[in-house]
mmJSON file of the N, C-alpha and C atoms, coordinates in Angstrom:
{"data_MODEL":{"atom_site":{
"group_PDB":["ATOM","ATOM","ATOM","ATOM","ATOM","ATOM","ATOM","ATOM","ATOM","ATOM","ATOM","ATOM","ATOM","ATOM","ATOM","ATOM","ATOM","ATOM","ATOM","ATOM","ATOM","ATOM","ATOM","ATOM","ATOM","ATOM","ATOM","ATOM","ATOM","ATOM","ATOM","ATOM","ATOM","ATOM","ATOM","ATOM","ATOM","ATOM","ATOM","ATOM","ATOM","ATOM","ATOM","ATOM","ATOM","ATOM","ATOM","ATOM","ATOM","ATOM","ATOM","ATOM","ATOM","ATOM","ATOM","ATOM","ATOM","ATOM","ATOM","ATOM","ATOM","ATOM","ATOM","ATOM","ATOM","ATOM","ATOM","ATOM","ATOM","ATOM","ATOM","ATOM","ATOM","ATOM","ATOM","ATOM","ATOM","ATOM","ATOM","ATOM","ATOM","ATOM","ATOM","ATOM","ATOM","ATOM","ATOM","ATOM","ATOM","ATOM","ATOM","ATOM","ATOM","ATOM","ATOM","ATOM","ATOM","ATOM","ATOM","ATOM","ATOM","ATOM","ATOM","ATOM","ATOM","ATOM","ATOM","ATOM","ATOM","ATOM","ATOM","ATOM","ATOM","ATOM","ATOM","ATOM","ATOM","ATOM","ATOM","ATOM","ATOM","ATOM","ATOM","ATOM","ATOM","ATOM","ATOM","ATOM","ATOM","ATOM","ATOM","ATOM","ATOM","ATOM","ATOM","ATOM","ATOM","ATOM","ATOM","ATOM","ATOM","ATOM","ATOM","ATOM","ATOM","ATOM","ATOM","ATOM","ATOM","ATOM","ATOM","ATOM","ATOM","ATOM","ATOM","ATOM","ATOM","ATOM","ATOM","ATOM","ATOM","ATOM","ATOM","ATOM","ATOM","ATOM","ATOM","ATOM","ATOM","ATOM","ATOM","ATOM","ATOM","ATOM","ATOM","ATOM","ATOM","ATOM","ATOM","ATOM","ATOM","ATOM","ATOM","ATOM","ATOM","ATOM","ATOM","ATOM","ATOM","ATOM","ATOM","ATOM","ATOM","ATOM","ATOM","ATOM","ATOM","ATOM","ATOM","ATOM","ATOM","ATOM","ATOM","ATOM","ATOM","ATOM","ATOM","ATOM","ATOM","ATOM","ATOM","ATOM","ATOM","ATOM","ATOM","ATOM","ATOM","ATOM","ATOM","ATOM","ATOM","ATOM","ATOM","ATOM","ATOM","ATOM","ATOM","ATOM","ATOM","ATOM","ATOM","ATOM","ATOM","ATOM"],
"id":[1,2,3,4,5,6,7,8,9,10,11,12,13,14,15,16,17,18,19,20,21,22,23,24,25,26,27,28,29,30,31,32,33,34,35,36,37,38,39,40,41,42,43,44,45,46,47,48,49,50,51,52,53,54,55,56,57,58,59,60,61,62,63,64,65,66,67,68,69,70,71,72,73,74,75,76,77,78,79,80,81,82,83,84,85,86,87,88,89,90,91,92,93,94,95,96,97,98,99,100,101,102,103,104,105,106,107,108,109,110,111,112,113,114,115,116,117,118,119,120,121,122,123,124,125,126,127,128,129,130,131,132,133,134,135,136,137,138,139,140,141,142,143,144,145,146,147,148,149,150,151,152,153,154,155,156,157,158,159,160,161,162,163,164,165,166,167,168,169,170,171,172,173,174,175,176,177,178,179,180,181,182,183,184,185,186,187,188,189,190,191,192,193,194,195,196,197,198,199,200,201,202,203,204,205,206,207,208,209,210,211,212,213,214,215,216,217,218,219,220,221,222,223,224,225,226,227,228,229,230,231,232,233,234],
"type_symbol":["N","C","C","N","C","C","N","C","C","N","C","C","N","C","C","N","C","C","N","C","C","N","C","C","N","C","C","N","C","C","N","C","C","N","C","C","N","C","C","N","C","C","N","C","C","N","C","C","N","C","C","N","C","C","N","C","C","N","C","C","N","C","C","N","C","C","N","C","C","N","C","C","N","C","C","N","C","C","N","C","C","N","C","C","N","C","C","N","C","C","N","C","C","N","C","C","N","C","C","N","C","C","N","C","C","N","C","C","N","C","C","N","C","C","N","C","C","N","C","C","N","C","C","N","C","C","N","C","C","N","C","C","N","C","C","N","C","C","N","C","C","N","C","C","N","C","C","N","C","C","N","C","C","N","C","C","N","C","C","N","C","C","N","C","C","N","C","C","N","C","C","N","C","C","N","C","C","N","C","C","N","C","C","N","C","C","N","C","C","N","C","C","N","C","C","N","C","C","N","C","C","N","C","C","N","C","C","N","C","C","N","C","C","N","C","C","N","C","C","N","C","C","N","C","C","N","C","C","N","C","C","N","C","C"],
"label_atom_id":["N","CA","C","N","CA","C","N","CA","C","N","CA","C","N","CA","C","N","CA","C","N","CA","C","N","CA","C","N","CA","C","N","CA","C","N","CA","C","N","CA","C","N","CA","C","N","CA","C","N","CA","C","N","CA","C","N","CA","C","N","CA","C","N","CA","C","N","CA","C","N","CA","C","N","CA","C","N","CA","C","N","CA","C","N","CA","C","N","CA","C","N","CA","C","N","CA","C","N","CA","C","N","CA","C","N","CA","C","N","CA","C","N","CA","C","N","CA","C","N","CA","C","N","CA","C","N","CA","C","N","CA","C","N","CA","C","N","CA","C","N","CA","C","N","CA","C","N","CA","C","N","CA","C","N","CA","C","N","CA","C","N","CA","C","N","CA","C","N","CA","C","N","CA","C","N","CA","C","N","CA","C","N","CA","C","N","CA","C","N","CA","C","N","CA","C","N","CA","C","N","CA","C","N","CA","C","N","CA","C","N","CA","C","N","CA","C","N","CA","C","N","CA","C","N","CA","C","N","CA","C","N","CA","C","N","CA","C","N","CA","C","N","CA","C","N","CA","C","N","CA","C","N","CA","C","N","CA","C","N","CA","C","N","CA","C","N","CA","C","N","CA","C"],
"label_alt_id":[null,null,null,null,null,null,null,null,null,null,null,null,null,null,null,null,null,null,null,null,null,null,null,null,null,null,null,null,null,null,null,null,null,null,null,null,null,null,null,null,null,null,null,null,null,null,null,null,null,null,null,null,null,null,null,null,null,null,null,null,null,null,null,null,null,null,null,null,null,null,null,null,null,null,null,null,null,null,null,null,null,null,null,null,null,null,null,null,null,null,null,null,null,null,null,null,null,null,null,null,null,null,null,null,null,null,null,null,null,null,null,null,null,null,null,null,null,null,null,null,null,null,null,null,null,null,null,null,null,null,null,null,null,null,null,null,null,null,null,null,null,null,null,null,null,null,null,null,null,null,null,null,null,null,null,null,null,null,null,null,null,null,null,null,null,null,null,null,null,null,null,null,null,null,null,null,null,null,null,null,null,null,null,null,null,null,null,null,null,null,null,null,null,null,null,null,null,null,null,null,null,null,null,null,null,null,null,null,null,null,null,null,null,null,null,null,null,null,null,null,null,null,null,null,null,null,null,null,null,null,null,null,null,null],
"label_comp_id":["MET","MET","MET","ASP","ASP","ASP","TYR","TYR","TYR","PHE","PHE","PHE","ILE","ILE","ILE","VAL","VAL","VAL","ALA","ALA","ALA","ILE","ILE","ILE","THR","THR","THR","THR","THR","THR","VAL","VAL","VAL","ALA","ALA","ALA","GLY","GLY","GLY","LEU","LEU","LEU","TYR","TYR","TYR","PHE","PHE","PHE","HIS","HIS","HIS","GLY","GLY","GLY","TRP","TRP","TRP","LEU","LEU","LEU","TYR","TYR","TYR","VAL","VAL","VAL","ARG","ARG","ARG","ILE","ILE","ILE","LYS","LYS","LYS","ARG","ARG","ARG","TRP","TRP","TRP","MET","MET","MET","ASP","ASP","ASP","ARG","ARG","ARG","ASP","ASP","ASP","LEU","LEU","LEU","ALA","ALA","ALA","LEU","LEU","LEU","SER","SER","SER","LEU","LEU","LEU","ALA","ALA","ALA","GLY","GLY","GLY","ASP","ASP","ASP","SER","SER","SER","PRO","PRO","PRO","ALA","ALA","ALA","LYS","LYS","LYS","ARG","ARG","ARG","GLU","GLU","GLU","TYR","TYR","TYR","MET","MET","MET","LEU","LEU","LEU","GLN","GLN","GLN","ARG","ARG","ARG","LEU","LEU","LEU","GLN","GLN","GLN","GLU","GLU","GLU","ALA","ALA","ALA","GLN","GLN","GLN","SER","SER","SER","THR","THR","THR","GLY","GLY","GLY","ILE","ILE","ILE","LYS","LYS","LYS","ARG","ARG","ARG","LYS","LYS","LYS","ALA","ALA","ALA","LEU","LEU","LEU","HIS","HIS","HIS","ILE","ILE","ILE","TRP","TRP","TRP","LEU","LEU","LEU","GLN","GLN","GLN","GLN","GLN","GLN","ALA","ALA","ALA","ALA","ALA","ALA","GLU","GLU","GLU","HIS","HIS","HIS","TYR","TYR","TYR","ASN","ASN","ASN","GLY","GLY","GLY","GLN","GLN","GLN"],
"label_asym_id":["A","A","A","A","A","A","A","A","A","A","A","A","A","A","A","A","A","A","A","A","A","A","A","A","A","A","A","A","A","A","A","A","A","A","A","A","A","A","A","A","A","A","A","A","A","A","A","A","A","A","A","A","A","A","A","A","A","A","A","A","A","A","A","A","A","A","A","A","A","A","A","A","A","A","A","A","A","A","A","A","A","A","A","A","A","A","A","A","A","A","A","A","A","A","A","A","A","A","A","A","A","A","A","A","A","A","A","A","A","A","A","A","A","A","A","A","A","A","A","A","A","A","A","A","A","A","A","A","A","A","A","A","A","A","A","A","A","A","A","A","A","A","A","A","A","A","A","A","A","A","A","A","A","A","A","A","A","A","A","A","A","A","A","A","A","A","A","A","A","A","A","A","A","A","A","A","A","A","A","A","A","A","A","A","A","A","A","A","A","A","A","A","A","A","A","A","A","A","A","A","A","A","A","A","A","A","A","A","A","A","A","A","A","A","A","A","A","A","A","A","A","A","A","A","A","A","A","A","A","A","A","A","A","A"],
"label_entity_id":["1","1","1","1","1","1","1","1","1","1","1","1","1","1","1","1","1","1","1","1","1","1","1","1","1","1","1","1","1","1","1","1","1","1","1","1","1","1","1","1","1","1","1","1","1","1","1","1","1","1","1","1","1","1","1","1","1","1","1","1","1","1","1","1","1","1","1","1","1","1","1","1","1","1","1","1","1","1","1","1","1","1","1","1","1","1","1","1","1","1","1","1","1","1","1","1","1","1","1","1","1","1","1","1","1","1","1","1","1","1","1","1","1","1","1","1","1","1","1","1","1","1","1","1","1","1","1","1","1","1","1","1","1","1","1","1","1","1","1","1","1","1","1","1","1","1","1","1","1","1","1","1","1","1","1","1","1","1","1","1","1","1","1","1","1","1","1","1","1","1","1","1","1","1","1","1","1","1","1","1","1","1","1","1","1","1","1","1","1","1","1","1","1","1","1","1","1","1","1","1","1","1","1","1","1","1","1","1","1","1","1","1","1","1","1","1","1","1","1","1","1","1","1","1","1","1","1","1","1","1","1","1","1","1"],
"label_seq_id":[1,1,1,2,2,2,3,3,3,4,4,4,5,5,5,6,6,6,7,7,7,8,8,8,9,9,9,10,10,10,11,11,11,12,12,12,13,13,13,14,14,14,15,15,15,16,16,16,17,17,17,18,18,18,19,19,19,20,20,20,21,21,21,22,22,22,23,23,23,24,24,24,25,25,25,26,26,26,27,27,27,28,28,28,29,29,29,30,30,30,31,31,31,32,32,32,33,33,33,34,34,34,35,35,35,36,36,36,37,37,37,38,38,38,39,39,39,40,40,40,41,41,41,42,42,42,43,43,43,44,44,44,45,45,45,46,46,46,47,47,47,48,48,48,49,49,49,50,50,50,51,51,51,52,52,52,53,53,53,54,54,54,55,55,55,56,56,56,57,57,57,58,58,58,59,59,59,60,60,60,61,61,61,62,62,62,63,63,63,64,64,64,65,65,65,66,66,66,67,67,67,68,68,68,69,69,69,70,70,70,71,71,71,72,72,72,73,73,73,74,74,74,75,75,75,76,76,76,77,77,77,78,78,78],
"pdbx_PDB_ins_code":[null,null,null,null,null,null,null,null,null,null,null,null,null,null,null,null,null,null,null,null,null,null,null,null,null,null,null,null,null,null,null,null,null,null,null,null,null,null,null,null,null,null,null,null,null,null,null,null,null,null,null,null,null,null,null,null,null,null,null,null,null,null,null,null,null,null,null,null,null,null,null,null,null,null,null,null,null,null,null,null,null,null,null,null,null,null,null,null,null,null,null,null,null,null,null,null,null,null,null,null,null,null,null,null,null,null,null,null,null,null,null,null,null,null,null,null,null,null,null,null,null,null,null,null,null,null,null,null,null,null,null,null,null,null,null,null,null,null,null,null,null,null,null,null,null,null,null,null,null,null,null,null,null,null,null,null,null,null,null,null,null,null,null,null,null,null,null,null,null,null,null,null,null,null,null,null,null,null,null,null,null,null,null,null,null,null,null,null,null,null,null,null,null,null,null,null,null,null,null,null,null,null,null,null,null,null,null,null,null,null,null,null,null,null,null,null,null,null,null,null,null,null,null,null,null,null,null,null,null,null,null,null,null,null],
"Cartn_x":[-31.421,-31.271,-29.913,-29.442,-28.15,-27.021,-27.114,-26.073,-26.049,-27.203,-27.298,-26.581,-26.796,-26.159,-24.647,-24.202,-22.771,-22.16,-22.846,-22.338,-22.237,-23.256,-23.249,-22.156,-22.009,-20.976,-19.584,-19.384,-18.093,-17.758,-18.709,-18.48,-18.182,-18.93,-18.698,-17.312,-16.913,-15.592,-14.473,-14.624,-13.614,-13.519,-14.647,-14.652,-13.946,-14.246,-13.63,-12.119,-11.671,-10.237,-9.546,-10.184,-9.629,-9.54,-10.591,-10.617,-9.516,-9.386,-8.378,-6.967,-6.742,-5.445,-5.069,-6.012,-5.755,-5.467,-6.231,-6.02,-4.648,-4.226,-2.924,-1.808,-1.947,-0.942,-0.838,-1.965,-1.958,-1.29,-1.608,-1.007,0.507,0.949,2.386,3.097,2.5,3.099,3.173,2.112,2.092,3.117,3.217,4.185,5.613,5.863,7.181,7.527,6.607,6.853,7.095,6.311,6.473,7.752,8.175,9.414,10.624,10.547,11.644,11.661,10.554,10.448,11.038,11.07,11.569,10.534,11.005,10.113,9.659,10.19,9.851,8.451,7.543,6.188,6.172,7.058,7.101,7.575,8.56,9.069,8.044,7.292,6.24,5.203,4.797,3.825,4.405,5.671,6.355,6.384,6.707,6.802,5.425,4.383,3.033,2.627,3.048,2.786,3.553,4.802,5.588,4.98,4.405,3.737,2.534,1.75,0.61,1.074,2.173,2.728,3.162,3.817,4.272,3.085,2.042,0.865,0.16,0.117,-0.574,0.221,1.548,2.368,2.552,2.114,2.16,3.471,4.168,5.396,5.028,5.713,5.436,5.911,5.316,5.647,7.099,7.659,9.055,9.992,9.64,10.486,10.109,9.024,8.526,9.517,10.138,11.069,12.226,12.818,13.945,13.488,12.319,11.796,11.568,10.985,10.738,12.041,13.022,14.315,14.965,14.9,15.472,14.718,13.415,12.631,13.023,13.261,13.659,15.035,15.927,17.264,17.212,16.243,16.131,15.333,14.834,14.095,15.049,14.665,15.548,14.94,13.999,13.414,12.534,11.716,10.869,10.03],
"Cartn_y":[-10.41,-10.749,-11.399,-12.231,-12.882,-11.858,-10.849,-9.813,-9.015,-8.797,-8.071,-8.836,-10.127,-10.967,-10.968,-11.082,-11.08,-9.721,-8.65,-7.314,-7.093,-7.446,-7.275,-8.127,-9.355,-10.24,-9.7,-9.176,-8.617,-7.388,-6.5,-5.294,-5.669,-6.603,-7.032,-7.664,-8.458,-9.088,-8.063,-7.079,-6.035,-5.198,-4.875,-4.13,-4.919,-6.198,-7.035,-7.109,-7.279,-7.352,-6.019,-4.922,-3.61,-3.427,-3.8,-3.71,-4.583,-5.799,-6.717,-6.188,-5.604,-5.034,-3.909,-3.038,-1.931,-2.462,-3.442,-4.02,-4.664,-5.396,-6.058,-5.02,-3.921,-2.86,-2.269,-2.04,-1.495,-2.458,-3.749,-4.751,-4.801,-4.718,-4.771,-3.551,-2.379,-1.166,-1.24,-1.709,-1.833,-2.861,-3.974,-5.006,-4.48,-3.669,-3.065,-2.18,-1.329,-0.434,-1.235,-2.27,-3.063,-3.889,-4.342,-5.117,-4.237,-2.965,-2.049,-1.646,-1.861,-1.462,-2.492,-3.74,-4.775,-5.147,-5.473,-5.973,-4.906,-3.717,-2.664,-2.111,-2.2,-1.672,-0.164,0.569,2.015,2.339,1.586,1.833,1.396,0.35,-0.081,1.033,1.63,2.73,3.917,4.216,5.305,5.05,3.823,3.506,3.55,3.147,3.246,4.704,5.561,6.989,7.553,7.118,7.584,7.086,5.881,5.358,6.226,6.605,7.491,8.837,9.335,10.605,10.498,9.4,9.196,9.121,8.443,8.33,9.667,10.455,11.74,12.766,12.638,13.578,13.142,11.944,11.504,10.863,10.216,9.509,8.341,8.235,7.148,5.813,4.73,3.407,3.04,3.51,3.19,3.805,4.968,5.672,5.36,4.648,4.414,3.636,2.61,1.784,2.629,3.423,4.275,5.299,5.886,6.894,6.297,5.103,4.455,4.012,3.584,3.209,4.416,5.559,6.771,7.164,6.988,7.292,6.339,5.079,4.106,4.451,4.942,5.32,6.548,7.43,8.648,8.434,7.234,6.941,7.005,7.706,7.863,7.338,6.445,5.844,6.769,7.534,8.542,7.938],
"Cartn_z":[-23.839,-22.435,-22.168,-23.091,-22.904,-22.882,-23.743,-23.786,-22.48,-21.915,-20.65,-19.533,-19.468,-18.446,-18.64,-19.882,-20.175,-19.812,-20.129,-19.831,-18.326,-17.585,-16.129,-15.502,-15.941,-15.405,-15.713,-16.908,-17.295,-16.469,-16.308,-15.505,-14.056,-13.501,-12.118,-11.978,-12.943,-12.914,-13.008,-13.879,-14.015,-12.745,-12.15,-10.9,-9.805,-9.689,-8.669,-8.858,-10.101,-10.356,-10.031,-10.337,-9.991,-8.493,-7.779,-6.324,-5.72,-6.222,-5.714,-5.98,-7.137,-7.491,-6.522,-6.219,-5.287,-3.889,-3.441,-2.11,-2.0,-3.016,-2.989,-2.955,-3.718,-3.681,-2.279,-1.634,-0.268,0.708,0.577,1.452,1.247,-0.005,-0.295,0.289,0.158,0.706,2.227,2.849,4.311,4.77,4.06,4.399,4.261,3.242,3.068,4.256,4.656,5.796,7.069,7.297,8.514,8.494,7.324,7.244,7.543,7.196,7.503,8.975,9.669,11.072,12.018,11.627,12.524,13.564,14.774,15.832,16.819,16.711,17.659,17.388,18.362,18.149,17.878,18.548,18.331,16.921,16.442,15.089,14.045,14.347,13.417,13.242,14.357,14.299,13.536,13.802,13.103,11.589,11.196,9.764,9.094,9.803,9.243,9.059,9.988,9.833,8.638,8.464,7.314,6.002,6.009,4.819,4.475,5.476,5.229,4.7,5.246,4.778,3.318,2.98,1.605,0.644,1.055,0.201,0.051,1.105,1.024,0.227,0.213,-0.556,-1.998,-2.335,-3.721,-4.148,-3.214,-3.56,-4.474,-5.6,-6.555,-5.985,-6.464,-5.937,-6.202,-7.312,-7.605,-6.579,-6.064,-5.104,-3.657,-3.448,-2.09,-1.235,-1.794,-1.028,-0.515,-1.374,-0.974,0.056,-0.161,0.755,2.143,2.188,3.471,4.139,3.349,3.91,4.586,3.935,4.517,5.786,5.782,6.982,8.119,7.796,8.827,9.393,8.546,9.009,9.91,9.692,10.486,11.784,11.988,13.222,14.398,15.439,16.594,17.891,17.793,18.998,19.793,19.122,19.762,20.841],
"occupancy":[1.0,1.0,1.0,1.0,1.0,1.0,1.0,1.0,1.0,1.0,1.0,1.0,1.0,1.0,1.0,1.0,1.0,1.0,1.0,1.0,1.0,1.0,1.0,1.0,1.0,1.0,1.0,1.0,1.0,1.0,1.0,1.0,1.0,1.0,1.0,1.0,1.0,1.0,1.0,1.0,1.0,1.0,1.0,1.0,1.0,1.0,1.0,1.0,1.0,1.0,1.0,1.0,1.0,1.0,1.0,1.0,1.0,1.0,1.0,1.0,1.0,1.0,1.0,1.0,1.0,1.0,1.0,1.0,1.0,1.0,1.0,1.0,1.0,1.0,1.0,1.0,1.0,1.0,1.0,1.0,1.0,1.0,1.0,1.0,1.0,1.0,1.0,1.0,1.0,1.0,1.0,1.0,1.0,1.0,1.0,1.0,1.0,1.0,1.0,1.0,1.0,1.0,1.0,1.0,1.0,1.0,1.0,1.0,1.0,1.0,1.0,1.0,1.0,1.0,1.0,1.0,1.0,1.0,1.0,1.0,1.0,1.0,1.0,1.0,1.0,1.0,1.0,1.0,1.0,1.0,1.0,1.0,1.0,1.0,1.0,1.0,1.0,1.0,1.0,1.0,1.0,1.0,1.0,1.0,1.0,1.0,1.0,1.0,1.0,1.0,1.0,1.0,1.0,1.0,1.0,1.0,1.0,1.0,1.0,1.0,1.0,1.0,1.0,1.0,1.0,1.0,1.0,1.0,1.0,1.0,1.0,1.0,1.0,1.0,1.0,1.0,1.0,1.0,1.0,1.0,1.0,1.0,1.0,1.0,1.0,1.0,1.0,1.0,1.0,1.0,1.0,1.0,1.0,1.0,1.0,1.0,1.0,1.0,1.0,1.0,1.0,1.0,1.0,1.0,1.0,1.0,1.0,1.0,1.0,1.0,1.0,1.0,1.0,1.0,1.0,1.0,1.0,1.0,1.0,1.0,1.0,1.0,1.0,1.0,1.0,1.0,1.0,1.0,1.0,1.0,1.0,1.0,1.0,1.0],
"B_iso_or_equiv":[0.0,0.0,0.0,0.0,0.0,0.0,0.0,0.0,0.0,0.0,0.0,0.0,0.0,0.0,0.0,0.0,0.0,0.0,0.0,0.0,0.0,0.0,0.0,0.0,0.0,0.0,0.0,0.0,0.0,0.0,0.0,0.0,0.0,0.0,0.0,0.0,0.0,0.0,0.0,0.0,0.0,0.0,0.0,0.0,0.0,0.0,0.0,0.0,0.0,0.0,0.0,0.0,0.0,0.0,0.0,0.0,0.0,0.0,0.0,0.0,0.0,0.0,0.0,0.0,0.0,0.0,0.0,0.0,0.0,0.0,0.0,0.0,0.0,0.0,0.0,0.0,0.0,0.0,0.0,0.0,0.0,0.0,0.0,0.0,0.0,0.0,0.0,0.0,0.0,0.0,0.0,0.0,0.0,0.0,0.0,0.0,0.0,0.0,0.0,0.0,0.0,0.0,0.0,0.0,0.0,0.0,0.0,0.0,0.0,0.0,0.0,0.0,0.0,0.0,0.0,0.0,0.0,0.0,0.0,0.0,0.0,0.0,0.0,0.0,0.0,0.0,0.0,0.0,0.0,0.0,0.0,0.0,0.0,0.0,0.0,0.0,0.0,0.0,0.0,0.0,0.0,0.0,0.0,0.0,0.0,0.0,0.0,0.0,0.0,0.0,0.0,0.0,0.0,0.0,0.0,0.0,0.0,0.0,0.0,0.0,0.0,0.0,0.0,0.0,0.0,0.0,0.0,0.0,0.0,0.0,0.0,0.0,0.0,0.0,0.0,0.0,0.0,0.0,0.0,0.0,0.0,0.0,0.0,0.0,0.0,0.0,0.0,0.0,0.0,0.0,0.0,0.0,0.0,0.0,0.0,0.0,0.0,0.0,0.0,0.0,0.0,0.0,0.0,0.0,0.0,0.0,0.0,0.0,0.0,0.0,0.0,0.0,0.0,0.0,0.0,0.0,0.0,0.0,0.0,0.0,0.0,0.0,0.0,0.0,0.0,0.0,0.0,0.0,0.0,0.0,0.0,0.0,0.0,0.0],
"pdbx_formal_charge":[null,null,null,null,null,null,null,null,null,null,null,null,null,null,null,null,null,null,null,null,null,null,null,null,null,null,null,null,null,null,null,null,null,null,null,null,null,null,null,null,null,null,null,null,null,null,null,null,null,null,null,null,null,null,null,null,null,null,null,null,null,null,null,null,null,null,null,null,null,null,null,null,null,null,null,null,null,null,null,null,null,null,null,null,null,null,null,null,null,null,null,null,null,null,null,null,null,null,null,null,null,null,null,null,null,null,null,null,null,null,null,null,null,null,null,null,null,null,null,null,null,null,null,null,null,null,null,null,null,null,null,null,null,null,null,null,null,null,null,null,null,null,null,null,null,null,null,null,null,null,null,null,null,null,null,null,null,null,null,null,null,null,null,null,null,null,null,null,null,null,null,null,null,null,null,null,null,null,null,null,null,null,null,null,null,null,null,null,null,null,null,null,null,null,null,null,null,null,null,null,null,null,null,null,null,null,null,null,null,null,null,null,null,null,null,null,null,null,null,null,null,null,null,null,null,null,null,null,null,null,null,null,null,null],
"auth_seq_id":[1,1,1,2,2,2,3,3,3,4,4,4,5,5,5,6,6,6,7,7,7,8,8,8,9,9,9,10,10,10,11,11,11,12,12,12,13,13,13,14,14,14,15,15,15,16,16,16,17,17,17,18,18,18,19,19,19,20,20,20,21,21,21,22,22,22,23,23,23,24,24,24,25,25,25,26,26,26,27,27,27,28,28,28,29,29,29,30,30,30,31,31,31,32,32,32,33,33,33,34,34,34,35,35,35,36,36,36,37,37,37,38,38,38,39,39,39,40,40,40,41,41,41,42,42,42,43,43,43,44,44,44,45,45,45,46,46,46,47,47,47,48,48,48,49,49,49,50,50,50,51,51,51,52,52,52,53,53,53,54,54,54,55,55,55,56,56,56,57,57,57,58,58,58,59,59,59,60,60,60,61,61,61,62,62,62,63,63,63,64,64,64,65,65,65,66,66,66,67,67,67,68,68,68,69,69,69,70,70,70,71,71,71,72,72,72,73,73,73,74,74,74,75,75,75,76,76,76,77,77,77,78,78,78],
"auth_comp_id":["MET","MET","MET","ASP","ASP","ASP","TYR","TYR","TYR","PHE","PHE","PHE","ILE","ILE","ILE","VAL","VAL","VAL","ALA","ALA","ALA","ILE","ILE","ILE","THR","THR","THR","THR","THR","THR","VAL","VAL","VAL","ALA","ALA","ALA","GLY","GLY","GLY","LEU","LEU","LEU","TYR","TYR","TYR","PHE","PHE","PHE","HIS","HIS","HIS","GLY","GLY","GLY","TRP","TRP","TRP","LEU","LEU","LEU","TYR","TYR","TYR","VAL","VAL","VAL","ARG","ARG","ARG","ILE","ILE","ILE","LYS","LYS","LYS","ARG","ARG","ARG","TRP","TRP","TRP","MET","MET","MET","ASP","ASP","ASP","ARG","ARG","ARG","ASP","ASP","ASP","LEU","LEU","LEU","ALA","ALA","ALA","LEU","LEU","LEU","SER","SER","SER","LEU","LEU","LEU","ALA","ALA","ALA","GLY","GLY","GLY","ASP","ASP","ASP","SER","SER","SER","PRO","PRO","PRO","ALA","ALA","ALA","LYS","LYS","LYS","ARG","ARG","ARG","GLU","GLU","GLU","TYR","TYR","TYR","MET","MET","MET","LEU","LEU","LEU","GLN","GLN","GLN","ARG","ARG","ARG","LEU","LEU","LEU","GLN","GLN","GLN","GLU","GLU","GLU","ALA","ALA","ALA","GLN","GLN","GLN","SER","SER","SER","THR","THR","THR","GLY","GLY","GLY","ILE","ILE","ILE","LYS","LYS","LYS","ARG","ARG","ARG","LYS","LYS","LYS","ALA","ALA","ALA","LEU","LEU","LEU","HIS","HIS","HIS","ILE","ILE","ILE","TRP","TRP","TRP","LEU","LEU","LEU","GLN","GLN","GLN","GLN","GLN","GLN","ALA","ALA","ALA","ALA","ALA","ALA","GLU","GLU","GLU","HIS","HIS","HIS","TYR","TYR","TYR","ASN","ASN","ASN","GLY","GLY","GLY","GLN","GLN","GLN"],
"auth_asym_id":["A","A","A","A","A","A","A","A","A","A","A","A","A","A","A","A","A","A","A","A","A","A","A","A","A","A","A","A","A","A","A","A","A","A","A","A","A","A","A","A","A","A","A","A","A","A","A","A","A","A","A","A","A","A","A","A","A","A","A","A","A","A","A","A","A","A","A","A","A","A","A","A","A","A","A","A","A","A","A","A","A","A","A","A","A","A","A","A","A","A","A","A","A","A","A","A","A","A","A","A","A","A","A","A","A","A","A","A","A","A","A","A","A","A","A","A","A","A","A","A","A","A","A","A","A","A","A","A","A","A","A","A","A","A","A","A","A","A","A","A","A","A","A","A","A","A","A","A","A","A","A","A","A","A","A","A","A","A","A","A","A","A","A","A","A","A","A","A","A","A","A","A","A","A","A","A","A","A","A","A","A","A","A","A","A","A","A","A","A","A","A","A","A","A","A","A","A","A","A","A","A","A","A","A","A","A","A","A","A","A","A","A","A","A","A","A","A","A","A","A","A","A","A","A","A","A","A","A","A","A","A","A","A","A"],
"auth_atom_id":["N","CA","C","N","CA","C","N","CA","C","N","CA","C","N","CA","C","N","CA","C","N","CA","C","N","CA","C","N","CA","C","N","CA","C","N","CA","C","N","CA","C","N","CA","C","N","CA","C","N","CA","C","N","CA","C","N","CA","C","N","CA","C","N","CA","C","N","CA","C","N","CA","C","N","CA","C","N","CA","C","N","CA","C","N","CA","C","N","CA","C","N","CA","C","N","CA","C","N","CA","C","N","CA","C","N","CA","C","N","CA","C","N","CA","C","N","CA","C","N","CA","C","N","CA","C","N","CA","C","N","CA","C","N","CA","C","N","CA","C","N","CA","C","N","CA","C","N","CA","C","N","CA","C","N","CA","C","N","CA","C","N","CA","C","N","CA","C","N","CA","C","N","CA","C","N","CA","C","N","CA","C","N","CA","C","N","CA","C","N","CA","C","N","CA","C","N","CA","C","N","CA","C","N","CA","C","N","CA","C","N","CA","C","N","CA","C","N","CA","C","N","CA","C","N","CA","C","N","CA","C","N","CA","C","N","CA","C","N","CA","C","N","CA","C","N","CA","C","N","CA","C","N","CA","C","N","CA","C","N","CA","C","N","CA","C","N","CA","C","N","CA","C"],
"pdbx_PDB_model_num":[1,1,1,1,1,1,1,1,1,1,1,1,1,1,1,1,1,1,1,1,1,1,1,1,1,1,1,1,1,1,1,1,1,1,1,1,1,1,1,1,1,1,1,1,1,1,1,1,1,1,1,1,1,1,1,1,1,1,1,1,1,1,1,1,1,1,1,1,1,1,1,1,1,1,1,1,1,1,1,1,1,1,1,1,1,1,1,1,1,1,1,1,1,1,1,1,1,1,1,1,1,1,1,1,1,1,1,1,1,1,1,1,1,1,1,1,1,1,1,1,1,1,1,1,1,1,1,1,1,1,1,1,1,1,1,1,1,1,1,1,1,1,1,1,1,1,1,1,1,1,1,1,1,1,1,1,1,1,1,1,1,1,1,1,1,1,1,1,1,1,1,1,1,1,1,1,1,1,1,1,1,1,1,1,1,1,1,1,1,1,1,1,1,1,1,1,1,1,1,1,1,1,1,1,1,1,1,1,1,1,1,1,1,1,1,1,1,1,1,1,1,1,1,1,1,1,1,1,1,1,1,1,1,1]
}}}
């Protein structure tokens, strides 16, 4: 019975840490996109759309900053 409790607690802890790690990565990516957008609400929406595009196309995290910077430079105030 003691091993069962330890196993369940360990699995729950590992799951929680994995979930937290994924959430923090998402928050960091979103914060990066919003920081490149500045104060313009239209540009913020544009950058969030570009972030979704980058995630759906499989842009790696190492290249994400450069990719988002280029997207911010190509923004023309739509």
